[in-house]
C-alpha positions in Angstrom: -5.4 -200.2 243.2 -4.1 -202.1 246.2 -7.2 -204.2 246.3 -6.9 -205.0 242.7 -3.3 -206.2 243.1 -4.2 -208.2 246.1 -7.0 -209.9 244.1 -4.6 -210.6 241.3 -2.0 -212.1 243.7 -4.7 -214.2 245.3 -5.8 -215.4 241.9 -2.3 -216.3 240.9 -1.8 -218.2 244.2 -5.1 -220.1 243.8 -4.3 -221.0 240.2 -0.8 -222.2 241.2 -2.3 -224.4 243.9 -5.0 -225.6 241.4 -2.4 -226.5 238.8 -0.1 -228.1 241.4 -3.1 -230.2 242.6 -3.6 -231.3 239.0 0.0 -232.2 238.6 -0.1 -234.1 241.9 -3.2 -235.9 240.6 -1.5 -236.8 237.3 1.7 -237.9 239.2 -0.4 -240.1 241.6 -2.0 -241.7 238.5 1.4 -242.4 237.1 2.8 -243.8 240.4 -0.3 -246.0 240.7 0.1 -247.3 237.2 3.8 -248.0 237.7 3.1 -249.7 241.0 0.4 -251.9 239.5 2.8 -252.9 236.7 5.5 -253.8 239.2 3.0 -255.6 241.4 1.9 -257.6 238.3 5.5 -258.6 237.5 6.2 -259.5 241.1 2.9 -261.6 241.2 4.1 -263.3 238.0 7.4 -264.2 239.6 5.8 -265.4 242.8 3.5 -267.6 240.8 6.4 -269.0 238.8 8.6 -269.9 241.8 5.7 -270.9 244.1 4.4 -273.1 241.2 7.8 -274.9 241.1 7.6 -275.6 244.8 4.0 -276.5 244.8 4.2 -278.9 241.8 7.3 -280.7 243.0 5.9 -281.1 246.5 2.6 -282.4 245.1 4.4 -284.9 242.8 6.5 -286.1 245.8 3.4 -286.4 248.0 1.6 -288.3 245.3 4.5 -290.8 244.7 5.0 -291.1 248.5 1.4 -292.5 248.8 1.8 -295.2 246.1 1.9 -298.7 247.4 5.1 -299.5 245.4 7.0 -297.0 247.6 6.1 -298.7 250.9 9.2 -300.9 251.0 12.3 -299.4 252.7 14.4 -299.6 249.6 11.7 -297.9 247.4 11.0 -295.3 250.1 14.7 -294.5 250.3 15.1 -294.3 246.5 12.0 -292.1 246.2 13.6 -289.6 248.6 16.9 -289.7 246.8 15.0 -289.1 243.5 13.3 -286.0 244.8 16.5 -284.8 246.6 18.1 -284.9 243.1 15.2 -283.0 241.6 15.6 -280.2 244.2 19.3 -280.2 243.5 18.7 -279.6 239.8 16.3 -276.7 240.6 18.7 -275.2 243.1 21.6 -275.4 240.6 19.5 -273.9 237.8 18.4 -270.9 239.9 21.8 -270.6 241.6 23.4 -270.2 238.3 21.0 -267.5 237.4 21.8 -265.8 240.7 25.5 -265.7 240.0 25.0 -262.7 237.7 22.9 -260.9 240.3 25.3 -261.0 243.2 28.9 -262.0 244.1 27.7 -263.0 247.5 25.8 -266.0 246.2 29.0 -268.1 246.0 29.6 -267.4 249.7 26.0 -268.3 250.5 26.4 -271.6 248.8 29.7 -272.4 250.5 28.1 -271.5 253.9 25.1 -273.6 253.2 27.1 -276.6 252.2 29.2 -276.3 255.3 26.1 -276.0 257.4 24.3 -278.9 255.7 27.4 -281.1 256.1 27.6 -280.5 259.8 23.8 -281.0 260.2 24.0 -284.2 258.3 27.0 -285.5 260.4 25.2 -284.7 263.7 22.0 -286.3 262.5 23.7 -289.3 261.1 25.5 -289.9 264.4 22.2 -289.5 266.3 20.4 -292.0 264.0 23.3 -294.4 264.2 23.1 -294.3 268.0 19.3 -294.7 268.0 18.7 -297.1 265.2 22.0 -298.6 264.1 21.9 -299.5 260.4 18.4 -300.9 260.4 15.6 -300.0 258.1 14.3 -297.2 260.3 17.7 -295.6 260.3 17.8 -295.7 256.5 14.3 -294.2 256.3 15.2 -291.3 258.6 18.4 -290.6 256.8 16.6 -290.5 253.4 14.0 -288.2 254.8 16.6 -285.9 256.3 18.7 -285.8 253.2 15.6 -284.9 251.2 14.7 -282.2 253.6 18.2 -280.6 253.4 18.1 -280.6 249.6 14.6 -279.1 249.5 15.5 -276.5 252.1 18.5 -275.2 250.0 16.4 -275.2 246.8 13.6 -273.2 248.4 16.2 -270.8 249.8 17.7 -270.3 246.4 14.3 -269.7 244.8 13.6 -267.0 247.5 17.0 -265.4 246.8 16.1 -265.4 243.1 12.9 -263.7 243.9 14.7 -261.0 245.9 17.1 -260.4 243.0 14.2 -260.4 240.5 12.2 -257.9 242.5 15.3 -255.6 242.8 15.8 -255.9 239.0 12.3 -254.8 238.3 12.5 -251.9 240.7 15.8 -250.7 239.1 14.5 -251.0 235.6 11.4 -249.0 236.4 13.1 -246.2 238.3 
């Protein structure tokens, strides 16, 4: 009788492990499917924001190479034009981020303070080196463009972080 009880207990234990293994297998399949779905959404987001950056950079580079933008005035205007485009993108995505976090306003204020100080220092350096000549105007235009682009890319990255968090919370 004891042997029979031991065999029954062993069978019950084996069956428990076997069914647990099956549940783990099913759970792993579910986790994999969920992860794949999240990865696809993240990939879609990355494609969207990277596409914005890539396309605007490509358009800028293309126009930069056109002969009509070789004069100082046209070169400066081109940089102002693309700085404005980056501003529009940063504003659009910044406004979307306002719903995601209350800290975004602080980030923008901090960025504007930083950019203003950077611009002032750079402007003084260029003034000292080049006065108000054409080269100084070109360097200022390039730096202004760089600051606007940098903020826009930063906002797009923040948007990506908020979007990824949103996906994660919805799925869990």
